[in-house]
N, CA, C, O and CB atoms as a CASP TS submission, in Angstrom:
PFRMAT TS
TARGET T0000
AUTHOR 0000-0000-0000
METHOD Language model
MODEL 1
PARENT N/A
ATOM      1  N   MET     1      40.623 109.092 107.724  1.00  0.00           N
ATOM      2  CA  MET     1      40.474 109.855 106.489  1.00  0.00           C
ATOM      3  C   MET     1      41.161 109.106 105.354  1.00  0.00           C
ATOM      4  O   MET     1      42.307 108.673 105.479  1.00  0.00           O
ATOM      5  CB  MET     1      41.061 111.286 106.641  1.00  0.00           C
ATOM      6  N   LYS     2      40.450 108.964 104.261  1.00  0.00           N
ATOM      7  CA  LYS     2      40.989 108.273 103.096  1.00  0.00           C
ATOM      8  C   LYS     2      41.952 109.189 102.339  1.00  0.00           C
ATOM      9  O   LYS     2      41.673 110.369 102.125  1.00  0.00           O
ATOM     10  CB  LYS     2      39.847 107.802 102.167  1.00  0.00           C
ATOM     11  N   ALA     3      43.082 108.625 101.943  1.00  0.00           N
ATOM     12  CA  ALA     3      44.068 109.392 101.179  1.00  0.00           C
ATOM     13  C   ALA     3      43.495 109.734  99.806  1.00  0.00           C
ATOM     14  O   ALA     3      42.809 108.911  99.199  1.00  0.00           O
ATOM     15  CB  ALA     3      45.398 108.598 101.034  1.00  0.00           C
ATOM     16  N   PRO     4      43.769 110.939  99.313  1.00  0.00           N
ATOM     17  CA  PRO     4      43.269 111.323  97.985  1.00  0.00           C
ATOM     18  C   PRO     4      43.982 110.539  96.883  1.00  0.00           C
ATOM     19  O   PRO     4      45.129 110.122  97.039  1.00  0.00           O
ATOM     20  CB  PRO     4      43.452 112.839  97.757  1.00  0.00           C
ATOM     21  N   ASP     5      43.291 110.353  95.789  1.00  0.00           N
ATOM     22  CA  ASP     5      43.868 109.675  94.625  1.00  0.00           C
ATOM     23  C   ASP     5      44.831 110.629  93.938  1.00  0.00           C
ATOM     24  O   ASP     5      44.423 111.683  93.451  1.00  0.00           O
ATOM     25  CB  ASP     5      42.757 109.195  93.634  1.00  0.00           C
ATOM     26  N   ARG     6      46.099 110.267  93.897  1.00  0.00           N
ATOM     27  CA  ARG     6      47.133 111.143  93.322  1.00  0.00           C
ATOM     28  C   ARG     6      46.861 111.517  91.879  1.00  0.00           C
ATOM     29  O   ARG     6      47.294 112.577  91.426  1.00  0.00           O
ATOM     30  CB  ARG     6      48.479 110.477  93.413  1.00  0.00           C
ATOM     31  N   LYS     7      46.150 110.665  91.143  1.00  0.00           N
ATOM     32  CA  LYS     7      45.913 110.928  89.728  1.00  0.00           C
ATOM     33  C   LYS     7      44.751 111.888  89.485  1.00  0.00           C
ATOM     34  O   LYS     7      44.672 112.512  88.427  1.00  0.00           O
ATOM     35  CB  LYS     7      45.652 109.633  89.009  1.00  0.00           C
ATOM     36  N   THR     8      43.844 112.009  90.465  1.00  0.00           N
ATOM     37  CA  THR     8      42.657 112.820  90.222  1.00  0.00           C
ATOM     38  C   THR     8      42.539 114.053  91.101  1.00  0.00           C
ATOM     39  O   THR     8      41.717 114.923  90.816  1.00  0.00           O
ATOM     40  CB  THR     8      41.456 111.989  90.406  1.00  0.00           C
ATOM     41  N   VAL     9      43.330 114.159  92.158  1.00  0.00           N
ATOM     42  CA  VAL     9      43.230 115.323  93.037  1.00  0.00           C
ATOM     43  C   VAL     9      43.643 116.576  92.275  1.00  0.00           C
ATOM     44  O   VAL     9      44.660 116.581  91.581  1.00  0.00           O
ATOM     45  CB  VAL     9      44.110 115.140  94.302  1.00  0.00           C
ATOM     46  N   SER    10      42.843 117.647  92.407  1.00  0.00           N
ATOM     47  CA  SER    10      43.123 118.843  91.618  1.00  0.00           C
ATOM     48  C   SER    10      43.312 120.099  92.469  1.00  0.00           C
ATOM     49  O   SER    10      43.656 121.152  91.933  1.00  0.00           O
ATOM     50  CB  SER    10      42.010 119.069  90.636  1.00  0.00           C
ATOM     51  N   GLU    11      43.098 120.011  93.761  1.00  0.00           N
ATOM     52  CA  GLU    11      43.255 121.157  94.645  1.00  0.00           C
ATOM     53  C   GLU    11      44.313 120.869  95.694  1.00  0.00           C
ATOM     54  O   GLU    11      44.349 119.773  96.253  1.00  0.00           O
ATOM     55  CB  GLU    11      41.925 121.514  95.313  1.00  0.00           C
ATOM     56  N   LEU    12      45.170 121.831  95.966  1.00  0.00           N
ATOM     57  CA  LEU    12      46.198 121.659  96.988  1.00  0.00           C
ATOM     58  C   LEU    12      45.578 121.342  98.339  1.00  0.00           C
ATOM     59  O   LEU    12      46.095 120.509  99.084  1.00  0.00           O
ATOM     60  CB  LEU    12      47.064 122.912  97.090  1.00  0.00           C
ATOM     61  N   GLU    13      44.464 122.008  98.659  1.00  0.00           N
ATOM     62  CA  GLU    13      43.820 121.816  99.948  1.00  0.00           C
ATOM     63  C   GLU    13      43.242 120.415 100.136  1.00  0.00           C
ATOM     64  O   GLU    13      42.895 120.035 101.255  1.00  0.00           O
ATOM     65  CB  GLU    13      42.735 122.829 100.117  1.00  0.00           C
ATOM     66  N   ALA    14      43.137 119.653  99.064  1.00  0.00           N
ATOM     67  CA  ALA    14      42.637 118.282  99.159  1.00  0.00           C
ATOM     68  C   ALA    14      43.716 117.322  99.653  1.00  0.00           C
ATOM     69  O   ALA    14      43.418 116.177  99.991  1.00  0.00           O
ATOM     70  CB  ALA    14      42.112 117.818  97.806  1.00  0.00           C
ATOM     71  N   LEU    15      44.955 117.777  99.697  1.00  0.00           N
ATOM     72  CA  LEU    15      46.060 116.950 100.189  1.00  0.00           C
ATOM     73  C   LEU    15      46.086 116.965 101.712  1.00  0.00           C
ATOM     74  O   LEU    15      45.722 117.968 102.326  1.00  0.00           O
ATOM     75  CB  LEU    15      47.411 117.446  99.623  1.00  0.00           C
ATOM     76  N   PRO    16      46.509 115.872 102.324  1.00  0.00           N
ATOM     77  CA  PRO    16      46.591 115.845 103.787  1.00  0.00           C
ATOM     78  C   PRO    16      47.546 116.923 104.316  1.00  0.00           C
ATOM     79  O   PRO    16      48.622 117.142 103.759  1.00  0.00           O
ATOM     80  CB  PRO    16      47.048 114.457 104.264  1.00  0.00           C
ATOM     81  N   ASN    17      47.141 117.577 105.381  1.00  0.00           N
ATOM     82  CA  ASN    17      47.936 118.592 106.077  1.00  0.00           C
ATOM     83  C   ASN    17      48.210 119.853 105.264  1.00  0.00           C
ATOM     84  O   ASN    17      49.101 120.625 105.616  1.00  0.00           O
ATOM     85  CB  ASN    17      49.230 118.000 106.490  1.00  0.00           C
ATOM     86  N   ILE    18      47.466 120.076 104.188  1.00  0.00           N
ATOM     87  CA  ILE    18      47.601 121.301 103.401  1.00  0.00           C
ATOM     88  C   ILE    18      46.335 122.122 103.597  1.00  0.00           C
ATOM     89  O   ILE    18      45.250 121.740 103.159  1.00  0.00           O
ATOM     90  CB  ILE    18      47.846 120.988 101.880  1.00  0.00           C
ATOM     91  N   GLY    19      46.499 123.246 104.258  1.00  0.00           N
ATOM     92  CA  GLY    19      45.380 124.158 104.477  1.00  0.00           C
ATOM     93  C   GLY    19      45.560 125.420 103.666  1.00  0.00           C
ATOM     94  O   GLY    19      46.375 125.479 102.746  1.00  0.00           O
ATOM     95  N   LYS    20      44.780 126.435 104.025  1.00  0.00           N
ATOM     96  CA  LYS    20      44.817 127.689 103.268  1.00  0.00           C
ATOM     97  C   LYS    20      46.182 128.371 103.332  1.00  0.00           C
ATOM     98  O   LYS    20      46.660 128.890 102.324  1.00  0.00           O
ATOM     99  CB  LYS    20      43.753 128.635 103.786  1.00  0.00           C
ATOM    100  N   ALA    21      46.811 128.375 104.504  1.00  0.00           N
ATOM    101  CA  ALA    21      48.103 129.070 104.653  1.00  0.00           C
ATOM    102  C   ALA    21      49.202 128.392 103.844  1.00  0.00           C
ATOM    103  O   ALA    21      49.968 129.060 103.151  1.00  0.00           O
ATOM    104  CB  ALA    21      48.511 129.128 106.130  1.00  0.00           C
ATOM    105  N   ILE    22      49.279 127.071 103.932  1.00  0.00           N
ATOM    106  CA  ILE    22      50.321 126.342 103.190  1.00  0.00           C
ATOM    107  C   ILE    22      50.067 126.434 101.687  1.00  0.00           C
ATOM    108  O   ILE    22      51.006 126.605 100.910  1.00  0.00           O
ATOM    109  CB  ILE    22      50.371 124.856 103.634  1.00  0.00           C
ATOM    110  N   SER    23      48.807 126.321 101.273  1.00  0.00           N
ATOM    111  CA  SER    23      48.529 126.418  99.836  1.00  0.00           C
ATOM    112  C   SER    23      48.874 127.810  99.310  1.00  0.00           C
ATOM    113  O   SER    23      49.323 127.944  98.172  1.00  0.00           O
ATOM    114  CB  SER    23      47.048 126.094  99.549  1.00  0.00           C
ATOM    115  N   LYS    24      48.670 128.844 100.121  1.00  0.00           N
ATOM    116  CA  LYS    24      49.056 130.205  99.722  1.00  0.00           C
ATOM    117  C   LYS    24      50.570 130.292  99.536  1.00  0.00           C
ATOM    118  O   LYS    24      51.048 130.873  98.561  1.00  0.00           O
ATOM    119  CB  LYS    24      48.585 131.241 100.777  1.00  0.00           C
ATOM    120  N   ASP    25      51.322 129.711 100.477  1.00  0.00           N
ATOM    121  CA  ASP    25      52.785 129.704 100.361  1.00  0.00           C
ATOM    122  C   ASP    25      53.243 128.942  99.131  1.00  0.00           C
ATOM    123  O   ASP    25      54.164 129.375  98.437  1.00  0.00           O
ATOM    124  CB  ASP    25      53.415 129.096 101.607  1.00  0.00           C
ATOM    125  N   LEU    26      52.613 127.821  98.857  1.00  0.00           N
ATOM    126  CA  LEU    26      52.987 127.031  97.675  1.00  0.00           C
ATOM    127  C   LEU    26      52.710 127.809  96.396  1.00  0.00           C
ATOM    128  O   LEU    26      53.520 127.794  95.468  1.00  0.00           O
ATOM    129  CB  LEU    26      52.225 125.692  97.653  1.00  0.00           C
ATOM    130  N   ARG    27      51.581 128.479  96.347  1.00  0.00           N
ATOM    131  CA  ARG    27      51.263 129.282  95.156  1.00  0.00           C
ATOM    132  C   ARG    27      52.268 130.420  94.965  1.00  0.00           C
ATOM    133  O   ARG    27      52.585 130.798  93.837  1.00  0.00           O
ATOM    134  CB  ARG    27      49.840 129.855  95.265  1.00  0.00           C
ATOM    135  N   LEU    28      52.757 130.950  96.063  1.00  0.00           N
ATOM    136  CA  LEU    28      53.748 132.025  96.001  1.00  0.00           C
ATOM    137  C   LEU    28      55.019 131.583  95.270  1.00  0.00           C
ATOM    138  O   LEU    28      55.690 132.399  94.637  1.00  0.00           O
ATOM    139  CB  LEU    28      54.098 132.498  97.413  1.00  0.00           C
ATOM    140  N   ILE    29      55.346 130.294  95.360  1.00  0.00           N
ATOM    141  CA  ILE    29      56.554 129.791  94.682  1.00  0.00           C
ATOM    142  C   ILE    29      56.224 129.011  93.401  1.00  0.00           C
ATOM    143  O   ILE    29      57.065 128.283  92.874  1.00  0.00           O
ATOM    144  CB  ILE    29      57.351 128.894  95.637  1.00  0.00           C
ATOM    145  N   GLY    30      54.989 129.174  92.909  1.00  0.00           N
ATOM    146  CA  GLY    30      54.637 128.603  91.612  1.00  0.00           C
ATOM    147  C   GLY    30      54.012 127.223  91.636  1.00  0.00           C
ATOM    148  O   GLY    30      53.806 126.622  90.581  1.00  0.00           O
ATOM    149  N   ILE    31      53.707 126.709  92.812  1.00  0.00           N
ATOM    150  CA  ILE    31      53.053 125.395  92.917  1.00  0.00           C
ATOM    151  C   ILE    31      51.562 125.657  93.068  1.00  0.00           C
ATOM    152  O   ILE    31      51.102 126.020  94.151  1.00  0.00           O
ATOM    153  CB  ILE    31      53.618 124.541  94.136  1.00  0.00           C
ATOM    154  N   ASP    32      50.800 125.475  91.986  1.00  0.00           N
ATOM    155  CA  ASP    32      49.365 125.749  92.044  1.00  0.00           C
ATOM    156  C   ASP    32      48.508 124.500  91.812  1.00  0.00           C
ATOM    157  O   ASP    32      47.281 124.581  91.746  1.00  0.00           O
ATOM    158  CB  ASP    32      49.008 126.803  91.022  1.00  0.00           C
ATOM    159  N   HIS    33      49.163 123.361  91.689  1.00  0.00           N
ATOM    160  CA  HIS    33      48.455 122.098  91.465  1.00  0.00           C
ATOM    161  C   HIS    33      49.240 120.982  92.140  1.00  0.00           C
ATOM    162  O   HIS    33      50.470 120.992  92.114  1.00  0.00           O
ATOM    163  CB  HIS    33      48.270 121.808  89.934  1.00  0.00           C
ATOM    164  N   PRO    34      48.550 120.022  92.743  1.00  0.00           N
ATOM    165  CA  PRO    34      49.247 118.935  93.438  1.00  0.00           C
ATOM    166  C   PRO    34      50.252 118.183  92.565  1.00  0.00           C
ATOM    167  O   PRO    34      51.271 117.711  93.071  1.00  0.00           O
ATOM    168  CB  PRO    34      48.241 117.964  93.973  1.00  0.00           C
ATOM    169  N   GLN    35      49.988 118.067  91.292  1.00  0.00           N
ATOM    170  CA  GLN    35      50.906 117.358  90.399  1.00  0.00           C
ATOM    171  C   GLN    35      52.270 118.035  90.333  1.00  0.00           C
ATOM    172  O   GLN    35      53.273 117.377  90.060  1.00  0.00           O
ATOM    173  CB  GLN    35      50.310 117.263  89.000  1.00  0.00           C
ATOM    174  N   LYS    36      52.318 119.326  90.577  1.00  0.00           N
ATOM    175  CA  LYS    36      53.585 120.064  90.530  1.00  0.00           C
ATOM    176  C   LYS    36      54.473 119.765  91.733  1.00  0.00           C
ATOM    177  O   LYS    36      55.640 120.158  91.750  1.00  0.00           O
ATOM    178  CB  LYS    36      53.316 121.557  90.456  1.00  0.00           C
ATOM    179  N   LEU    37      53.938 119.077  92.736  1.00  0.00           N
ATOM    180  CA  LEU    37      54.732 118.704  93.904  1.00  0.00           C
ATOM    181  C   LEU    37      55.509 117.401  93.696  1.00  0.00           C
ATOM    182  O   LEU    37      56.465 117.121  94.420  1.00  0.00           O
ATOM    183  CB  LEU    37      53.831 118.573  95.114  1.00  0.00           C
ATOM    184  N   ILE    38      55.104 116.626  92.731  1.00  0.00           N
ATOM    185  CA  ILE    38      55.733 115.318  92.512  1.00  0.00           C
ATOM    186  C   ILE    38      57.203 115.496  92.151  1.00  0.00           C
ATOM    187  O   ILE    38      57.545 116.224  91.219  1.00  0.00           O
ATOM    188  CB  ILE    38      54.999 114.534  91.398  1.00  0.00           C
ATOM    189  N   GLY    39      58.058 114.824  92.902  1.00  0.00           N
ATOM    190  CA  GLY    39      59.493 114.857  92.646  1.00  0.00           C
ATOM    191  C   GLY    39      60.217 116.062  93.221  1.00  0.00           C
ATOM    192  O   GLY    39      61.428 116.196  93.042  1.00  0.00           O
ATOM    193  N   LYS    40      59.500 116.940  93.905  1.00  0.00           N
ATOM    194  CA  LYS    40      60.129 118.132  94.477  1.00  0.00           C
ATOM    195  C   LYS    40      60.770 117.808  95.818  1.00  0.00           C
ATOM    196  O   LYS    40      60.296 116.943  96.553  1.00  0.00           O
ATOM    197  CB  LYS    40      59.099 119.261  94.642  1.00  0.00           C
ATOM    198  N   ASN    41      61.843 118.504  96.123  1.00  0.00           N
ATOM    199  CA  ASN    41      62.545 118.359  97.387  1.00  0.00           C
ATOM    200  C   ASN    41      62.003 119.393  98.366  1.00  0.00           C
ATOM    201  O   ASN    41      61.991 120.588  98.068  1.00  0.00           O
ATOM    202  CB  ASN    41      64.082 118.517  97.198  1.00  0.00           C
ATOM    203  N   ALA    42      61.557 118.938  99.531  1.00  0.00           N
ATOM    204  CA  ALA    42      60.943 119.829 100.514  1.00  0.00           C
ATOM    205  C   ALA    42      61.888 120.942 100.955  1.00  0.00           C
ATOM    206  O   ALA    42      61.457 122.082 101.122  1.00  0.00           O
ATOM    207  CB  ALA    42      60.492 119.034 101.722  1.00  0.00           C
ATOM    208  N   LEU    43      63.159 120.633 101.145  1.00  0.00           N
ATOM    209  CA  LEU    43      64.108 121.656 101.582  1.00  0.00           C
ATOM    210  C   LEU    43      64.345 122.702 100.491  1.00  0.00           C
ATOM    211  O   LEU    43      64.514 123.884 100.791  1.00  0.00           O
ATOM    212  CB  LEU    43      65.436 121.007 101.982  1.00  0.00           C
ATOM    213  N   GLN    44      64.357 122.281  99.257  1.00  0.00           N
ATOM    214  CA  GLN    44      64.522 123.238  98.160  1.00  0.00           C
ATOM    215  C   GLN    44      63.296 124.143  98.055  1.00  0.00           C
ATOM    216  O   GLN    44      63.425 125.343  97.812  1.00  0.00           O
ATOM    217  CB  GLN    44      64.760 122.498  96.823  1.00  0.00           C
ATOM    218  N   LEU    45      62.111 123.566  98.237  1.00  0.00           N
ATOM    219  CA  LEU    45      60.896 124.375  98.212  1.00  0.00           C
ATOM    220  C   LEU    45      60.902 125.384  99.355  1.00  0.00           C
ATOM    221  O   LEU    45      60.505 126.535  99.177  1.00  0.00           O
ATOM    222  CB  LEU    45      59.649 123.480  98.296  1.00  0.00           C
ATOM    223  N   TYR    46      61.354 124.947 100.524  1.00  0.00           N
ATOM    224  CA  TYR    46      61.454 125.852 101.660  1.00  0.00           C
ATOM    225  C   TYR    46      62.416 127.005 101.347  1.00  0.00           C
ATOM    226  O   TYR    46      62.141 128.159 101.677  1.00  0.00           O
ATOM    227  CB  TYR    46      61.918 125.087 102.914  1.00  0.00           C
ATOM    228  N   GLY    47      63.526 126.685 100.719  1.00  0.00           N
ATOM    229  CA  GLY    47      64.488 127.717 100.346  1.00  0.00           C
ATOM    230  C   GLY    47      63.879 128.727  99.370  1.00  0.00           C
ATOM    231  O   GLY    47      64.109 129.930  99.502  1.00  0.00           O
ATOM    232  N   LEU    48      63.122 128.259  98.414  1.00  0.00           N
ATOM    233  CA  LEU    48      62.446 129.158  97.479  1.00  0.00           C
ATOM    234  C   LEU    48      61.482 130.075  98.225  1.00  0.00           C
ATOM    235  O   LEU    48      61.436 131.280  97.980  1.00  0.00           O
ATOM    236  CB  LEU    48      61.693 128.354  96.399  1.00  0.00           C
ATOM    237  N   LEU    49      60.722 129.493  99.130  1.00  0.00           N
ATOM    238  CA  LEU    49      59.748 130.274  99.889  1.00  0.00           C
ATOM    239  C   LEU    49      60.453 131.299 100.783  1.00  0.00           C
ATOM    240  O   LEU    49      60.025 132.449 100.875  1.00  0.00           O
ATOM    241  CB  LEU    49      58.860 129.345 100.740  1.00  0.00           C
ATOM    242  N   TYR    50      61.509 130.883 101.421  1.00  0.00           N
ATOM    243  CA  TYR    50      62.282 131.778 102.299  1.00  0.00           C
ATOM    244  C   TYR    50      62.782 132.987 101.504  1.00  0.00           C
ATOM    245  O   TYR    50      62.691 134.125 101.965  1.00  0.00           O
ATOM    246  CB  TYR    50      63.484 131.018 102.945  1.00  0.00           C
ATOM    247  N   ASN    51      63.308 132.729 100.314  1.00  0.00           N
ATOM    248  CA  ASN    51      63.834 133.817  99.483  1.00  0.00           C
ATOM    249  C   ASN    51      62.732 134.751  98.997  1.00  0.00           C
ATOM    250  O   ASN    51      62.966 135.950  98.849  1.00  0.00           O
ATOM    251  CB  ASN    51      64.583 133.248  98.288  1.00  0.00           C
ATOM    252  N   LYS    52      61.538 134.226  98.747  1.00  0.00           N
ATOM    253  CA  LYS    52      60.414 135.048  98.298  1.00  0.00           C
ATOM    254  C   LYS    52      59.907 135.963  99.409  1.00  0.00           C
ATOM    255  O   LYS    52      59.451 137.076  99.150  1.00  0.00           O
ATOM    256  CB  LYS    52      59.279 134.160  97.798  1.00  0.00           C
ATOM    257  N   LYS    53      59.992 135.478 100.654  1.00  0.00           N
ATOM    258  CA  LYS    53      59.445 136.236 101.771  1.00  0.00           C
ATOM    259  C   LYS    53      60.438 137.222 102.378  1.00  0.00           C
ATOM    260  O   LYS    53      60.080 137.986 103.275  1.00  0.00           O
ATOM    261  CB  LYS    53      58.973 135.293 102.829  1.00  0.00           C
ATOM    262  N   GLU    54      61.677 137.214 101.900  1.00  0.00           N
ATOM    263  CA  GLU    54      62.679 138.150 102.442  1.00  0.00           C
ATOM    264  C   GLU    54      62.378 139.561 102.079  1.00  0.00           C
ATOM    265  O   GLU    54      63.121 140.467 102.456  1.00  0.00           O
ATOM    266  CB  GLU    54      64.055 137.802 101.958  1.00  0.00           C
TER
END
């Protein structure tokens, strides 16, 4: 599978290993576009998600 072009990808589901469930979780914490993931720390995002689901 060819990696998506970081500059043109517009859907979370177009990223490798991102399906409907993960994209739903990302949207829950305000990540609705792949560009919003750039520079983010995975552990911090997990913490945000954990706090939202409590």
